[in-house]
C-alpha positions in Angstrom: 91.1 101.0 89.7 91.8 102.8 93.0 91.1 99.6 94.9 93.6 97.7 92.9 96.3 100.4 93.4 95.7 100.5 97.2 95.7 96.7 97.6 98.8 96.3 95.5 100.7 99.0 97.4 100.2 96.8 100.6 101.6 93.7 98.8 105.1 94.9 99.7 104.4 95.3 103.4 102.4 97.4 105.9 102.0 101.1 105.3 100.1 103.9 107.1 97.2 105.7 105.5 99.1 108.9 104.8 101.8 107.0 102.9 99.1 105.2 100.9 97.3 108.3 99.8 100.5 110.1 98.8 101.9 107.1 96.8 98.6 106.2 95.2 98.2 109.8 94.0 101.7 109.7 92.6 101.0 106.4 90.8 97.8 107.8 89.4 99.6 110.9 88.1 98.2 113.5 90.4 98.5 114.8 93.9 97.6 112.8 97.0 94.5 110.7 96.8 91.7 112.3 98.8 91.0 111.1 102.3 87.3 110.5 101.3 88.5 107.9 98.8 91.4 106.2 100.7 89.9 105.7 104.1 86.5 104.4 103.0 88.3 101.8 100.8 90.6 100.9 103.7 87.6 100.4 106.0 85.9 98.3 103.4 89.1 96.2 102.9 89.4 95.8 106.7 85.7 94.7 107.0 86.2 92.2 104.2 89.2 90.7 106.0 91.6 91.7 103.2 93.6 94.2 105.3 94.4 94.5 109.0 94.7 97.8 110.9 97.2 98.3 113.7 97.9 101.4 115.8 101.6 102.2 115.9 103.6 105.2 117.3 104.4 107.9 114.8 107.6 109.8 114.4 106.6 112.9 116.4 104.8 111.2 119.3 101.4 110.8 117.5 99.8 107.5 116.6 99.3 106.2 113.1 97.2 103.5 111.7 99.3 100.9 109.8 97.5 98.7 107.2 98.7 95.3 106.1 97.5 93.0 103.4 96.2 89.6 104.7 96.5 86.3 102.9 92.8 86.7 101.9 93.7 90.2 100.7 96.5 89.0 98.5 94.1 86.3 97.0 91.5 89.1 96.3 94.1 91.3 94.7 95.3 88.5 92.5 91.7 87.6 91.6 91.0 91.2 90.7 94.1 91.6 88.7 93.4 88.3 86.8 89.9 89.4 86.0 90.5 91.2 82.7 87.6 91.2 80.3 86.8 93.0 77.2 86.0 96.3 78.9 89.4 96.3 80.6 91.1 95.3 77.4 89.7 98.4 75.8 91.0 100.6 78.6 94.7 101.7 78.4 94.8 102.6 82.2 93.4 99.1 83.2 96.1 97.5 81.1 98.9 99.6 82.3 97.9 99.1 86.0 98.0 95.4 85.5 101.4 95.5 83.7 102.7 97.4 86.7 101.6 94.5 88.9 102.6 91.6 86.6 105.1 90.2 89.1 102.1 89.3 91.3 100.6 87.2 88.5 101.4 83.8 87.0 102.9 83.9 83.5 99.8 82.3 81.9 97.6 85.1 83.3 100.1 87.8 82.1 100.0 86.2 78.7 96.2 86.2 78.6 96.0 89.9 79.6 98.5 90.8 76.9 96.6 88.7 74.3 93.4 90.5 75.1 94.9 93.9 74.9 96.8 93.0 71.7 93.6 91.7 70.1 91.9 95.0 71.0 94.8 97.0 69.6 94.9 95.0 66.4 91.2 95.5 65.8 91.6 99.2 66.5 94.4 99.3 63.9 92.1 97.8 61.3 89.3 100.2 62.1 91.7 103.2 61.8 93.0 101.9 58.5 89.4 101.5 57.2 88.5 105.0 58.4 91.5 106.6 56.6 90.8 104.7 53.4 87.0 105.1 53.3 86.1 108.4 55.0 86.8 112.0 54.2 88.4 112.9 57.5 89.6 116.4 56.8 93.1 117.7 57.8 92.6 117.5 61.5 90.6 114.2 61.5 93.3 112.6 59.4 95.9 113.9 61.9 94.0 112.3 64.8 93.9 109.0 62.9 97.6 109.2 62.2 98.3 110.0 65.9 96.2 107.2 67.3 97.6 104.8 64.7 101.1 105.7 65.9 100.1 105.2 69.5 98.6 101.8 68.7 101.7 100.7 66.8 103.9 101.8 69.8 101.8 99.9 72.3 101.8 96.8 70.2 105.7 97.0 70.1 105.7 97.5 73.8 103.6 94.3 74.3 106.1 92.4 72.2 108.8 93.8 74.5 106.9 92.8 77.6 106.5 89.3 76.3 110.3 88.9 76.3 110.8 90.1 79.9 111.5 87.3 82.4 109.9 87.9 85.8 113.3 87.5 87.6 114.8 90.4 85.6 114.9 93.6 87.4 114.3 96.8 85.5 115.2 99.8 87.5 116.7 102.1 84.9 115.0 105.5 84.8 114.2 107.0 81.4 114.6 103.7 79.6 112.3 103.2 76.8 111.4 100.4 74.5 112.2 100.3 70.8 109.3 100.9 68.4 
């Protein structure tokens, strides 16, 4: 997932390593991504020809390394985003990461990703229903099933909402949520 995030961050233009590690950490929901993760990935991307590295002057007289996505890198990013199998469909973070980058993907690929996630969620809904009907879950077990069922219904509603969004629509409102 980290490789997808870093490659995608370069899709909008060149950035230096410090920017990448700060923003990647923010996207992943924690502090800055560690140097021992960011820079080896950037070296690997550069060696593969997906990213170029250029030394540029910094703001305070120092030099910085600016990284930029190449055409081959953009193809690799799109290929990785489009590769969405059963394991990814079962992983909420893998789905959310791809949704965040849907504008890079053709409509058909977006639809396939949503279809796979929706199929997983529908199957999970059926398993949860069977559990609540056929097992003695206890008070807290039943509460977990209710909670996961509510999350599943909410995500299915979100997918319905995502299907209605046109790629040219810009959604910049903070705090906006979808109807469930």
